Structures are given as C-alpha cells and as structure tokens.
ROSE-964486 format. One line per 4 residues: for each residue x, y, z of C-alpha. Coordinates in nm, 2 decimals. Layout:
X Y Z ~ ...
***
This chain:
-2.17 2.73 -0.09 ~ -1.94 2.47 -0.12 ~ -1.70 2.44 0.20 ~ -1.31 2.40 0.18
-1.43 2.04 0.30 ~ -1.57 1.93 -0.02 ~ -1.24 2.01 -0.19 ~ -1.01 1.82 0.09
-1.28 1.52 0.03 ~ -1.20 1.55 -0.37 ~ -0.80 1.53 -0.31 ~ -0.88 1.25 -0.06
-1.03 1.06 -0.34 ~ -0.76 1.17 -0.57 ~ -0.52 1.04 -0.32 ~ -0.72 0.68 -0.24
-0.74 0.65 -0.67 ~ -0.34 0.69 -0.66 ~ -0.29 0.44 -0.44 ~ -0.53 0.17 -0.58
-0.39 0.23 -0.91 ~ -0.05 0.24 -0.80 ~ -0.09 -0.09 -0.64 ~ -0.25 -0.29 -0.93
0.05 -0.14 -1.15 ~ 0.29 -0.31 -0.90 ~ 0.08 -0.60 -0.89 ~ 0.08 -0.61 -1.27
0.49 -0.55 -1.28 ~ 0.53 -0.82 -1.02 ~ 0.38 -1.11 -1.22 ~ 0.52 -0.98 -1.55
0.92 -1.03 -1.35 ~ 0.76 -1.39 -1.25 ~ 0.68 -1.48 -1.56 ~ 0.99 -1.35 -1.68
1.20 -1.55 -1.44 ~ 0.98 -1.89 -1.49 ~ 1.04 -1.84 -1.85 ~ 1.43 -1.82 -1.82
1.41 -2.09 -1.59 ~ 1.28 -2.32 -1.81 ~ 1.47 -2.19 -2.12 ~ 1.78 -2.30 -1.88
1.62 -2.64 -1.76 ~ 1.58 -2.72 -2.17 ~ 1.95 -2.59 -2.22 ~ 2.10 -2.81 -1.95
1.89 -3.13 -2.08 ~ 2.00 -3.05 -2.41 ~ 2.34 -3.01 -2.32 ~ 2.35 -3.36 -2.13
2.18 -3.53 -2.42 ~ 2.42 -3.43 -2.66 ~ 2.75 -3.52 -2.43 ~ 2.61 -3.84 -2.31
2.53 -3.98 -2.68 ~ 2.86 -3.91 -2.82 ~ 3.09 -3.99 -2.51 ~ 3.27 -4.30 -2.55
3.53 -4.26 -2.24 ~ 3.53 -4.04 -1.93 ~ 3.83 -3.85 -2.05 ~ 3.84 -3.49 -2.13
3.46 -3.37 -2.06 ~ 3.36 -3.04 -2.16 ~ 3.42 -2.75 -1.91 ~ 3.21 -2.79 -1.60
3.08 -3.13 -1.67 ~ 3.17 -3.48 -1.53 ~ 3.14 -3.85 -1.69 ~ 3.11 -4.20 -1.55
3.16 -4.47 -1.82 ~ 3.07 -4.82 -1.76 ~ 3.11 -5.03 -2.09 ~ 2.97 -5.41 -2.14
3.25 -5.59 -1.97 ~ 3.20 -5.38 -1.64 ~ 3.46 -5.16 -1.69 ~ 3.40 -4.82 -1.50
3.56 -4.48 -1.59 ~ 3.54 -4.13 -1.43 ~ 3.65 -3.83 -1.53 ~ 3.80 -3.73 -1.18
3.89 -3.93 -0.88 ~ 3.64 -3.97 -0.58 ~ 3.36 -3.98 -0.82 ~ 3.09 -4.21 -0.65
3.12 -4.38 -0.99 ~ 2.91 -4.71 -0.79 ~ 2.61 -4.48 -0.65 ~ 2.58 -4.28 -0.98
2.56 -4.56 -1.21 ~ 2.31 -4.77 -1.00 ~ 2.04 -4.45 -1.05 ~ 1.80 -4.51 -1.32
1.82 -4.38 -1.67 ~ 1.70 -4.01 -1.69 ~ 1.75 -3.69 -1.53 ~ 1.80 -3.63 -1.15
2.00 -3.42 -0.94 ~ 2.38 -3.49 -0.72 ~ 2.53 -3.27 -0.46 ~ 2.91 -3.35 -0.48
3.14 -3.16 -0.20 ~ 2.98 -2.80 -0.24 ~ 2.84 -2.85 -0.61 ~ 2.51 -2.90 -0.75
2.49 -3.10 -1.07 ~ 2.21 -3.23 -1.26 ~ 2.28 -3.58 -1.36 ~ 2.16 -3.78 -1.68
2.21 -4.15 -1.70 ~ 2.16 -4.30 -2.02 ~ 2.20 -4.65 -2.16 ~ 2.37 -4.69 -2.49
2.48 -5.00 -2.70 ~ 2.83 -4.97 -2.55 ~ 2.72 -4.99 -2.17 ~ 2.60 -4.69 -1.93
2.70 -4.34 -1.96 ~ 2.65 -4.06 -1.67 ~ 2.67 -3.70 -1.78 ~ 2.67 -3.45 -1.52
2.67 -3.06 -1.53 ~ 2.76 -2.84 -1.28 ~ 2.47 -2.58 -1.19 ~ 2.64 -2.32 -1.06
2.69 -2.10 -1.32 ~ 2.31 -2.12 -1.39 ~ 2.26 -2.06 -1.05 ~ 2.46 -1.74 -1.06
2.27 -1.64 -1.38 ~ 1.93 -1.68 -1.22 ~ 2.06 -1.49 -0.88 ~ 2.16 -1.16 -1.11
1.84 -1.25 -1.29 ~ 1.61 -1.19 -0.97 ~ 1.81 -0.90 -0.89 ~ 1.76 -0.72 -1.20
1.41 -0.79 -1.21 ~ 1.41 -0.67 -0.81 ~ 1.58 -0.33 -0.91 ~ 1.33 -0.27 -1.24
1.01 -0.35 -1.00 ~ 1.12 -0.15 -0.75 ~ 1.22 0.12 -1.02 ~ 0.87 0.08 -1.19
0.67 0.07 -0.89 ~ 0.82 0.40 -0.79 ~ 0.77 0.55 -1.10 ~ 0.41 0.41 -1.19
0.34 0.57 -0.85 ~ 0.47 0.91 -0.93 ~ 0.31 0.90 -1.29 ~ -0.07 0.79 -1.14
-0.01 1.04 -0.86 ~ 0.08 1.30 -1.13 ~ -0.23 1.18 -1.36 ~ -0.44 1.20 -1.07
-0.36 1.54 -0.97 ~ -0.42 1.67 -1.33 ~ -0.78 1.46 -1.37 ~ -0.91 1.61 -1.02
-0.77 1.97 -1.08 ~ -1.06 2.05 -1.30 ~ -1.32 1.97 -1.04 ~ -1.10 2.15 -0.79
-1.12 2.45 -1.01 ~ -1.46 2.42 -1.05 ~ -1.52 2.43 -0.68 ~ -1.32 2.71 -0.63
-1.47 2.86 -0.92 ~ -1.80 2.80 -0.76 ~ -1.70 2.99 -0.39 ~ -1.54 3.25 -0.54
-1.85 3.36 -0.78 ~ -2.08 3.28 -0.44 ~ -1.84 3.53 -0.28 ~ -1.84 3.73 -0.55
-2.20 3.74 -0.56 ~ -2.23 3.81 -0.22 ~ -2.02 4.15 -0.22 ~ -2.16 4.27 -0.55
-2.53 4.23 -0.46 ~ -2.46 4.42 -0.16 ~ -2.45 4.77 -0.24 ~ -2.76 4.75 -0.50
-2.95 4.61 -0.14 ~ -2.82 4.93 0.06 ~ -2.98 5.16 -0.14 ~ -3.31 4.95 -0.20
-3.29 4.98 0.21 ~ -3.22 5.36 0.21 ~ -3.47 5.42 -0.04 ~ -3.73 5.22 0.14
-3.66 5.44 0.49 ~ -3.71 5.75 0.27 ~ -4.05 5.60 0.12 ~ -4.16 5.56 0.48
-4.05 5.90 0.59 ~ -4.25 6.06 0.28 ~ -4.57 5.86 0.36 ~ -4.53 5.99 0.76
-4.53 6.34 0.56 ~ -4.81 6.25 0.33 ~ -4.62 6.37 0.03 ~ -4.79 6.17 -0.21
-4.57 6.32 -0.55 ~ -4.27 6.24 -0.35 ~ -4.38 5.89 -0.28 ~ -4.42 5.81 -0.58
-4.10 5.94 -0.73 ~ -3.93 5.71 -0.42 ~ -4.18 5.43 -0.55 ~ -4.03 5.48 -0.92
-3.71 5.50 -0.79 ~ -3.74 5.15 -0.60 ~ -3.89 5.03 -0.92 ~ -3.55 5.13 -1.11
-3.33 5.01 -0.80 ~ -3.49 4.65 -0.86 ~ -3.44 4.67 -1.21 ~ -3.02 4.78 -1.11
-3.03 4.45 -0.90 ~ -3.13 4.25 -1.18 ~ -2.83 4.42 -1.34 ~ -2.58 4.33 -1.11
-2.71 3.96 -1.15 ~ -2.66 3.98 -1.51 ~ -2.34 4.12 -1.47 ~ -2.21 3.83 -1.23
-2.34 3.64 -1.51 ~ -2.14 3.79 -1.75 ~ -1.84 3.78 -1.56 ~ -1.87 3.42 -1.49
-1.90 3.37 -1.87 ~ -1.61 3.63 -1.88 ~ -1.39 3.40 -1.70 ~ -1.44 3.12 -1.89
-1.52 3.20 -2.24 ~ -1.30 3.58 -2.20 ~ -1.40 3.92 -2.25 ~ -1.63 4.04 -2.52
-1.50 4.32 -2.75 ~ -1.80 4.54 -2.80 ~ -1.70 4.94 -2.84 ~ -1.81 5.09 -2.48
-1.79 5.46 -2.38 ~ -1.60 5.46 -2.02 ~ -1.81 5.79 -1.97 ~ -2.14 5.67 -2.05
-2.04 5.37 -1.75 ~ -1.93 5.65 -1.53 ~ -2.27 5.84 -1.58 ~ -2.43 5.50 -1.53
-2.25 5.42 -1.21 ~ -2.29 5.79 -1.08 ~ -2.68 5.75 -1.14 ~ -2.70 5.43 -0.97
-2.50 5.51 -0.68 ~ -2.61 5.89 -0.64 ~ -2.88 5.79 -0.36 ~ -2.67 5.56 -0.15
-2.37 5.82 -0.14 ~ -2.66 6.09 -0.10 ~ -2.78 5.91 0.23 ~ -2.41 5.84 0.33
-2.38 6.25 0.30 ~ -2.12 6.21 0.02 ~ -2.13 6.37 -0.32 ~ -2.07 6.19 -0.66
-1.98 6.38 -0.97 ~ -1.82 6.26 -1.30 ~ -1.55 6.45 -1.44 ~ -1.47 6.41 -1.86
-1.19 6.52 -2.01 ~ -1.19 6.46 -2.34 ~ -1.33 6.70 -2.65 ~ -1.32 6.44 -2.92
-1.59 6.17 -2.98 ~ -1.48 5.85 -2.89 ~ -1.21 5.99 -2.68 ~ -1.32 5.71 -2.40
-1.42 5.43 -2.61 ~ -1.24 5.11 -2.53 ~ -1.32 4.76 -2.64 ~ -1.47 4.47 -2.38
-1.76 4.41 -2.17 ~ -2.01 4.68 -2.08 ~ -2.14 4.47 -1.79 ~ -1.76 4.37 -1.64
-1.66 4.75 -1.69 ~ -1.97 4.91 -1.52 ~ -1.89 4.65 -1.26 ~ -1.57 4.75 -1.18
-1.66 5.16 -1.19 ~ -1.92 5.07 -0.92 ~ -1.67 4.82 -0.71 ~ -1.44 5.19 -0.67
-1.71 5.38 -0.61 ~ -1.82 5.15 -0.36 ~ -1.48 5.11 -0.22 ~ -1.45 5.52 -0.17
-1.78 5.54 -0.01 ~ -1.63 5.30 0.26 ~ -1.38 5.53 0.32 ~ -1.54 5.86 0.32
-1.69 6.09 0.57 ~ -2.01 6.28 0.57 ~ -1.96 6.57 0.40 ~ -1.70 6.44 0.17
-1.67 6.41 -0.18 ~ -1.62 6.10 -0.42 ~ -1.51 6.22 -0.83 ~ -1.49 5.99 -1.12
-1.27 6.14 -1.36 ~ -1.27 6.04 -1.72 ~ -0.93 6.12 -1.92 ~ -0.77 6.00 -2.22
-0.37 6.01 -2.22 ~ -0.23 5.90 -2.56 ~ -0.33 5.53 -2.63 ~ -0.52 5.47 -2.32
-0.84 5.59 -2.12 ~ -0.80 5.66 -1.79 ~ -1.06 5.64 -1.52 ~ -1.02 5.80 -1.18
-1.20 5.74 -0.91 ~ -1.09 6.00 -0.63 ~ -1.23 6.05 -0.25 ~ -1.12 6.28 0.01
-1.15 6.02 0.32 ~ -0.93 5.86 0.50 ~ -0.70 5.74 0.22 ~ -0.51 5.42 0.25
-0.28 5.27 0.46 ~ 0.07 5.24 0.33 ~ 0.11 4.86 0.49 ~ -0.18 4.76 0.32
-0.14 4.86 -0.07 ~ 0.08 4.57 -0.15 ~ -0.21 4.34 -0.04 ~ -0.49 4.56 -0.20
-0.58 4.38 -0.48 ~ -0.51 4.04 -0.34 ~ -0.86 3.82 -0.29 ~ -1.00 3.87 0.10
-0.75 4.15 0.16 ~ -0.92 4.46 0.27 ~ -0.81 4.78 0.53 ~ -0.91 4.87 0.82
-0.98 5.26 0.81 ~ -1.40 5.23 0.70 ~ -1.61 5.53 0.76 ~ -1.94 5.53 0.63
-2.00 5.17 0.61 ~ -1.81 5.12 0.92 ~ -2.09 4.90 1.07 ~ -2.09 4.64 0.78
-1.82 4.33 0.75 ~ -1.62 4.39 0.41 ~ -1.45 4.07 0.30 ~ -1.18 4.25 0.06
-1.34 4.10 -0.29 ~ -1.39 4.43 -0.48 ~ -1.07 4.57 -0.58 ~ -0.94 4.20 -0.65
-1.25 4.18 -0.91 ~ -1.16 4.54 -1.05 ~ -0.83 4.37 -1.08 ~ -0.92 4.10 -1.30
-1.15 4.30 -1.50 ~ -0.85 4.51 -1.54 ~ -0.62 4.23 -1.69 ~ -0.89 4.06 -1.88
-0.95 4.41 -2.07 ~ -0.56 4.44 -2.13 ~ -0.52 4.71 -1.86 ~ -0.43 4.76 -1.53
-0.54 4.92 -1.22 ~ -0.33 5.12 -0.95 ~ -0.39 5.35 -0.64 ~ -0.20 5.64 -0.47
-0.27 5.91 -0.23 ~ -0.52 6.19 -0.32 ~ -0.33 6.53 -0.25 ~ -0.47 6.67 0.04
-0.61 6.32 0.18 ~ -0.80 6.05 0.06 ~ -0.72 5.77 -0.23 ~ -0.73 5.76 -0.60
-0.78 5.45 -0.76 ~ -0.67 5.46 -1.15 ~ -0.81 5.24 -1.43 ~ -0.59 5.25 -1.72
-0.73 5.04 -2.05 ~ -0.62 5.06 -2.44 ~ -0.85 5.27 -2.63 ~ -1.04 5.12 -2.91
-0.87 5.19 -3.28 ~ -1.12 5.40 -3.46 ~ -1.38 5.21 -3.64
***
C-alpha cells in the first residue's frame, strides 16, 4: 500500500521542479534584458557619433551650436573661437583627432576632434539626456524582469501542480482501492471462517451428509470471494470508464445478496429476508453494473449486521415508486447516532454503536462506496431511523425504460 509519504515525495519533487524551472526562466529574462540594454547603448553611441560627425563636418564657426552641444573652432591662422566662455579650448584643441570623453563642471561630454581644410573643429555633445534615457531603460527593464519572474514562477507552479496531479490522483486511487479491497474482502472471509468452524463441528459429530453440505457451501463461498474481487475490479473500471448500462433486476440482486450473506447472518443470530413489493415484470429493473449494485447492497447488509443484536432481523425491501426503484435495507438494531448522520457517507467515517461485529475494527469505507455507486447510477442513498428502533438505508435509482 502506498503511504502518504509517497504523495509528499511527489509534491516535493514538483516544488523542486517548479523552482528550477522558475530560476531557468529568470536567467533567460535577465539575459534578454541585458541584451536589450547593450543594444540600446550601442544604438545611442552610433547616434551620438553620427550627430557629432555631422556637426563637425558642417561647422564654420563656434557660434550658434545645436542644443546640448558646444563647439571650439581654430582656423588656419590660429584664431580660436568657443561657443561659450570658460571652455578649456587649449586642452580640447590639443587632443588627437577622434572621439574622447570630457567633463566640464557637472556635465559629461562626448568629444570629437576633427581636422578640416579650414582648420580644426572640436564638437562636444552633452550626455545627460542619454544617461537619463539609459537609467529609465534600466528601471523599465528591472520592473519588467521582476514582473516576468513573478509571472513565470506563478505559471510554472500552476503547470507543475497540474502535471503532477494525475500522478497524485493515481496514488490516491491506489490507496483507496487497497482500502476498498480490504473492506470488501473482510465480509466473505468472515463467512468462510464461520463455515470452517461449522465444518469442524460436523466432523466432530461424524455427520457425513452435513459435512458434505458444508464443503459444498465452502466451495460456493470461495466462488463468492472471487466474485468480490471481480466486483472490485469492475468498480475500478467504473471509476475510470464509467458504469455499464446493463439491465439489472434489483430484486434478483437482493436475492443473491441474501443467499451469499445468509450464513454470516445466521452465525450472528440475525434473520435476513427479502421483501418484494412490485407486481409487474420489470418493476425493479435499472440500468447499470450488476457487480457494483450487488456490492452496494452487500455493504448495506454488512453495515446492518454490524449494528444488529442477536435475535434481530434485517429486511431487504425492493419497491417501485413512480420512475424510481427503491431498495431499503432495514434493521432493528441500535440505530443511527444523530450526530454521525452528517458524515455517515464520508470515507473513513463510522459510528461507534457496533454490536454483532464489535470485536472487529471498522474503517468507515462501505457506506462511502455505496454513495459512490449510487451517484454513478444517477441515484442517491439516504438513511433514517427505523420505527421501533434500528436504521433504514434507502437506495433510490431511476428505473430502466421499457425495452
């Protein structure tokens, strides 16, 4: 049986995969952002170089430079002009031809020194606006990176959870199937145990005929045990592929359940009968899985036996009411605890007022299975107090249309 730790391992592996995928996506986003920034810087440098080259090639004097630029011009006779006062004209004109950087006060400039036939020109472009643009780009990229990383983490976590959900569901289905099998196999094994005890007594009495009858009954019970296993497999198939739509006579199912559970009921000192209330052929026919419906009635009878006293009586009552086939399993035992009704059909929930099987641990699975089968057959299951004491479980299923 798969333990709960297996599911924890799957979930932990999913979280690790989500973290790794998120880090990978974050690294990709960072690389993309860095590439965008470097491309923008390169484009800006090209724009600056083009602007400086254009101005330097057309400048004849230092008056009226373009916005954000300064000019220094020296003609062939050595006359020097500056676009503003206090420019370090001598230092700028002494630079070799080409691009360089210069700082004047708080301003950073890109400098181009160019020699022309008319003399030497120094063109200077303030970089403040370009630097501000780069800062804005960095802030925008940072915000976009953060939003992208957070969004990628959310998406990866969601997709990872969805991807491991089928595996988690499979593990849960496996645990549930094992629990269901344990519950369903317990009842026929109890019947087998009872018959073996009776057989041992017949040997002691030396009654060969009754011993033969008990051996035949044992063989029938082993066949019933195999049928229960088939029922479980059919139920698993029903959970994945849906129920079949065979025509099933619930009265015949009730008779089969009575016959299979009679020995167990007799061993507990409890009577088990079937009461049919229909009159026409086909009154009790529904569409569904005979294996699943027999399993549901067996679980209801087994539950009733667990709450019966020796000398009590259980009745499987099959009736037709309008468009529904009603199957009631009534007992006159200890009844239903009102506080437990709300959770009675919840898996692993169970009452405490067991009688005939008080020495056996119960896991609260059978009634949950009955509800699942009822819902799968477009019906429902309910419970009420039996007048005079005990409980009545009512399985309501839609009747099959006339063939």
